[in-house]
Residue, then its C-alpha position, 0 to 999 in steps of 0.5 A: m822482440s825485445s831488448p837485450a838487457p842495458d851494460v851498466r857496469g857498478q849498477a845493480l838492475s831490478g829483478h831479483n835471482r832465484i835457487s831452485t832447493q833442487a840445485l841448491t840440494s844437487l849443488a851440497k851433495a856435490a859438495a859433501a862427496e868432495a870433501l868426503g870422497v865418495d859419489a854425490q848419488d850417494v850423499r844425502a841432502d836435507w834442508a832446513d830454515d833456522d832463523g831466516l837462515l838455511a840449514l844443510s843437513l847431509v847424510a854420507p857414507i865417507s871414505i878410508p883408506p883399506l884398513r888391512t894398509v892400516v895395520l900394516d902402516p898406522a901412519r896412513v890414519d894421518g896419511t889421508g887427512g886423519s880420524i873419521w872424525d877430524r876429515t867430518v870436524r874439516a868437510k864441515e867448513s869446507i862445505l859451508a864455505r863451499v855451498s855459500e860461495l858458489s850459491g851465494s845463500q847464508l848457511s847457518r850451520v853443517d849437520i853431518r852424518i855419516s851412514g857409512a864407509r867406501i874404500s879407497t885405493g887411490g892417494r889420498v883421500r880426502 
């Protein structure tokens, strides 16, 4: 039987914590799915070493409004968050911040390749 770890505030305890690659990948896929408005299962994530930091590479579709509604109301593009390019640039920043915050890992960059589009009939596209 082992005793519980001492409850010491503000004091670092011996040992280390590690987050598995699988856990980091799941986190990255969830963050990307949220930012791009798609399902996490549609996102592919790969990691690389970038001079000691983590570089995240994503391949994913992005959600878009139905093109018929954009033809009828071009302002719908702005209402959904802007162009695909603008939304992808913002998604990179969001994903980097979210993954870093939740995992404690330092990411050097996030690269996104948009692989397709998913029609979203709901309100604001993420």
